[in-house]
N, C-alpha and C positions, 0 to 999 in steps of 0.2 A: 227073618234075615236069611239071605242067601250066603252059601259059603262061596268064596271069592275064586274057586274053581268053576262054578257056575256061572254060565253066561248071563244069567238072569240077574246076578249081583250088580251089574253095572246099571243096569235099567233100574233096579230097585233105588240104588245110590242117586242117580241123576233124577228120577222122579222125586225123591224125598229133597233134594236140593233145588228143585225147580219150585215146589211148593213152598219151601223156606224162603226162597229169594222173592218170591211173588208176594209173600205176606209181609215181609220186610218193607217192600215197596208199596204195601197197604194197598193192593190190587186184588179184586175178586178174580174168580176163574172166568166169570164173564167178561170184565174189563180186558184181562190179558187177552183173551180170545178175539175180541173186537179190535184190539190193536193189532193183531197179527192176521185178522181175516179169516180166521179160523173158527169151528164152532166150539161153543162151550163144552159139549159133550167130548169133543178131542182133547181138550185141555184135561177135562175131569178124567178121561182114561189114561192120560200120561201120568198124572198125579196118583192113581189109584194103586191098591196092591196087586189088583188083576190088569196090570198095565199093558199097554199095546206096544209094539216096537215103533221106534220114530228114527227119523233121519237125522245126519249130522247137520243138514240143512236146516231143519227144524229146531235144533238146539242152537244153532248160529241165530236164527231168527229170534227165539226166546231170549237168548243173551242180549241181542241188539235192543229188544222192546224192554227188557228189564234194566238196560243200561249197567251191564256187569260184564267181566271177562268170562268167556266161554268156560274157562279152567275152573271157575267157581262152581260149576254144575258136577265137576268130577271130584270135588273135595270130600275126604273122609272125614267124619267126626273124630276127633282126638280124644 
C-alpha cells in the first residue's frame, strides 16, 4: 500500500476499485476490454500492482461500461 503523499497511491486505489467493481458486475477482464474496445492486456495492466498510468477519459469510459458513478473508483475502504 502506498502512502497518501505518494502519487502512486491514487493509481493503486483506483486500480483496486476498478477490479472490485468489475467483479461485482461479474465481468472478466476480457469482457470489460471488449465492451471498451481496449485490449485485455490494457485492463490487466490497469488492475495490476505494477499499474500503468491512465487518463481521466479512460476512467470515465470504465465507469460508463460498469454503469457506476465515477466517484466509486475513488472511494477508500473504511
